[in-house]
C-alpha positions, 0 to 999 in steps of 0.5 A: 816605911812599911810596904803595903801589899798592892796589885803587881806592877803598881808603884808610886807616883813619884817613881813613875814621874821619874821614869817618865822623865828619863823615857822622855830623853828617847824622843817621845817614846813615853806616851804609849808604853808603861815603863820597862820596869812596870812591864816585867811580869816574873809569873810569865812562863811559871806554869807548864814547861817554862821552869822559871821562878818568880822570886827576888833577885838583882841583875846577875845576882848570886841570890835568887830568893823565891818560893818553893812548892816542894813538888818533885815533878819535872815542871818544878825544876825552879822550885815553883810552878803556877799550878800549885797551891802550896808553899813550903818555904822560901830558899835562896838559890834557884836555876832559871828555866833549866831542864834539870833541877838543883839548888833550893839552898837555905830554905826559910818559912815563917810559922805560927805553929810549933813543929813536932819534929818526931812527926814532921818527916822528910816531906815538906809538903806534909810539914806543919808549917807548909801553907796554901795560898792563892794567886790573888794574894801573890805579886811580883816585880823585878827585885820584889816578891809578895805572898799572903798565905792562907794562914794569914802570914805575909811574906815580902822578899827582896835581894842584894847581889850577895843576900836575901831579905825577907820581911814577915808580917805575922797575925796578932796574937800568935807566937812568931817563929821561923823554920830553917830547913837545911835538908830541903831538896826537890828530887835532884839535890841531896844534902850531904852535910849541914849545920848551924851555929847560934853566934848570938841571939840575933845571928846564926851562921851555917852551911849546907853541902849537897850533891846532885847535878852539881856534885860538889855544891857548897853554900855557907850562910850568915843570917841575921834577925831584926829581933832576938831569938827567945826559944828554939828547937833543932832536928837532925835526920833520924839516921844520924845521931847529933853530938852538938845541936849548936854546930854539927856537920850532919845531913838534914839539919832543921831548926825552929826559932821563936821570937817575942809576940811583941815584934814591932808592927808584928813584923820580923826582918830576916837577912841571909847572906851567902858565900861558896867559899866560907862563913867568913865571906858570908858574914862580910856579905851580911855586914854589907847590908845589915845596917839597911832596912828592907825598904831601902834594900828593896828600893836599891834592887829596884833602881838596879832593875830600872837602870838596866831595863832602860837599855832598850826603849820600845814603842807599841800600842799593845801593852801585852807585847811590851810585857812579853818583851820586857820580861824576856829582856829581864830573864836575859839578866838572870844567868850567869850569876856572880859567883865570887863572894863579897870577899872575892872568893869562890869554890873552884871547879877543882874543889879548892877555894880560889880568889878572882883578883881584879874581876868578878867570877861568873858561873851557871853557864848554860852554854848549849843554849846561851851560846846561840843568842843570850851571849851575842846579846850580852856584847850589846847590852852587857859590854862591861861584863863580857871580859869578866865572863871570858875570864870566868871560862878561862878560870875553869880551864885553869882548874880542869884543863878544859873549858866548861861545857855546862858549869854550875856553881863550881862544878862541871856537869857535862851536860849536852853536846858541843864545846860551846864556850868556844863561840862565846870566846871567839865572838867576843874576841872578834868583836874587840873584847880582849881584857883577858889572856888571849893566847891562853884563850886560843889554847883553851879552845884548842884544847876543847877540840883535841881532847879525847872525850865526848866523841871528839876522838872519833870525829878526828879518826873518822871525820864524823862521829859514828852512831856505833861509837858514841850516842847523839852522834849527828848533833855531836858532829854538827855542833863540833863542826861549828865549834871548829869553824870558830877556832878556825876563825880565831887562828886565822885572826891570830895569824895561826895559818896552819891551825886555821886551815886544819879547823877550817877542814874540820868545820866541813864534818857536817857534809858527811852526815847529809843524805841527799836522798832524804834531805836530812842529816843522818847518823852513819855507822863506822863502816860508812853505811847509813844507820837504818831503819830511818824515821825523821820523826823519831826521837829518843831522850836516851843520849847513849843510843839517840842519834840527835840531842832532845830532838830528831832529824827534822829539828837537827838537820839545819844546824850549819850556821857557819856555812849555810850556802854550803847546806843549801848546795847539798840540797841542790839549789835555792828552790830545793832548799826552800821547798824542804824548809817550807816543809819543816813548818807544815808536816805533821807535829807527830813525834815517834819513839816510846822515849821521845824527848819532852823538850820537843815542844812549841811545835809549828809542823816540825819546827819546835821553838821550845828547844834551842836547836830550832832558834835560828831556822826561821832566819835561813830563808834569808840565805836562799833569797826569800827573806819574806818567808823569814819575816812571815815565820818569825812574826808568827813565832813571836805571836803564837809561842809567847804571851804575857801569862804564866803559860807564856813560854812554850818550852824551858827558858834555859837561862835566858836563851828563849828570852834572848831569841824574842828580844832579838827578834822583836827588834828585828834581827838575829845572830844566826851564826853567833860568832860571825858578827852579823845579824840577819833581818827578820820582822820588826815587832814594834813601831820603834825600838831604841837601843842604848849601845853605850858611849852616848850612842843609840841605835834606832829601829823605825818600823812604819805601818807595823800592825800584827798583820803587817809582817813584811819588809817593803823597803829599808834604809840604814842611816838614811841610805837604802840598805842593800843587803838583808843583815846588819853588822855588829859595828853598825849597831854599836856605832849608833844610827837608824834603821827604818823599814816600811812594813806592809801585809804582802811580801815584797818578793824582789827585795834582797833576792840576789846572792849579793844581798844575802847574809854571808 
């Protein structure tokens, strides 16, 4: 059945009834909130610096089919920005919330005009087939996107794991066509070889090889049309002479394919399946969906999203809060993506075609961001994927000799600092995930710490990274110290006592950079003197000369998640630590430096929620015996830095981390140390939250007396008994049970103040 355009989030009465019945199983939560599926708004955060896409995908799917505006600015990293009013096409791969752009592979655009390739040029915004549109004629839901262009062509998109599915409705009396652009790029990505072959009038295969952030990216595709091609034209980049217009490995291949005006209902369905390994893999993926209608495939995508979003049920009288929560939860399931094709093959990080035997290979690991909260959230909400993700990290190690830093579809980008695959592996191991080679995992973690690149050699030589030896020296020293603590915990668990002691010593490197006279972590030179001059507000985005990564001393001086008591002692005592922590949120929001990082956003004082280094900081009050200040700060951040609109994100979403912070915080707890297996309590946002932790178990959070202006916990009970500490353990959550808190407008300043009640 043809789906007609309806406003976003309106679905059939039957669907609403089915979901309502499912929700009834969660003790009556259905009466006050829309379904989780209905609450998701894919346009949230598509404006400003959110860098997210609104298009169609399935949970962790290889394909992200979404509109592209063609603009080359930073805020178009995901191909789309709410501020734009032009669409140049719909490509099949996109990054979610990153600060660097890439992908945009295999772009299609329906058209009713004939392209004059001699005048088309390389700028897609000046193309004859680019069209303006208005947001009033655009809608989206998980697994579905709709737009009616100003030229009257209607586009619907959906996706399966390995394929993107388009349905175009053309205006009557026009000649329908589709433009394929394999040369399309937005600033960061440049095609190196492209080509396609017409297998038969309804089937095309081809490839797009490119270089950009991913230096060696490969996409092979198979594309079917619901009607036969009756005419076509092909164009190559003008500096390359084509030798065979059907199949030639040339840059910038473009084609236009024409169809009979008598399309049934004026509609054309196009299915595009992908593989990083071969056209054969793409053809196999196409065969998997080729006998299914657009509506069937959309229903399947919708069903996958309904099922996964049902993992958490919330009760709130405020629909906007439900929208923010479920959109955030949705975005935690967009990366990493499944990278093996339907035949279990993929392009390896060593450049060779590899096979994954007995598991699904994942990629797009934005580890500098996601180790903090997204991966710990996966251990609760995606336990069936954890072992496969760890095996994917180890596969990268097998092919390169090191764990990934920031891996992008078979490429190591070496972006950002730290070796944060380590806490992801260690957290999984300590939580009981063991379906991988544990000894190899330990060896891989140790290899990352003992390498002689990225400043680790200087860390071993000096006990810290000197500023005159390597850039971003403060951030690297602090982050390596945490990663080394994780290796020490891994070694201890495996009975490797000597290694455990060694890495425990390296984990104390943060002490080398603390300046008691200023209360900040500062850059130190190789002769042991402080780098001068010092300005805690100063930021430099040039990583070769910067002291801090995408930030300044105010934001980075708090990263000691493995030894917060040790950090407190450096400040002197609890009172001095709290005074300094208070000042973070109240000092001027000025940032100095001509080349200051634009990632410093979402400022409350110098607390920068728009970038990941700040995400744990508001929870540190718990460690100094003043958890009510955490409750106050966290509630304020949730209410001020997120909303359900296109401007609803204060910074790059970063592959699920910005969203994972919100999901955890709205539930009422957060993994300050993301490899310790504990969650520090904050301020539950909802009246009730039910977390399905598997095996028929439910963990429930009940917050009595919880309007927006009641952020403070007055008392708490866990499974009917008074909770005598300000944290939960992972095992307590996964066993199921109930956390009951009473909220109020004024802080309970006697709750969880003693050292014995604080997070450890």
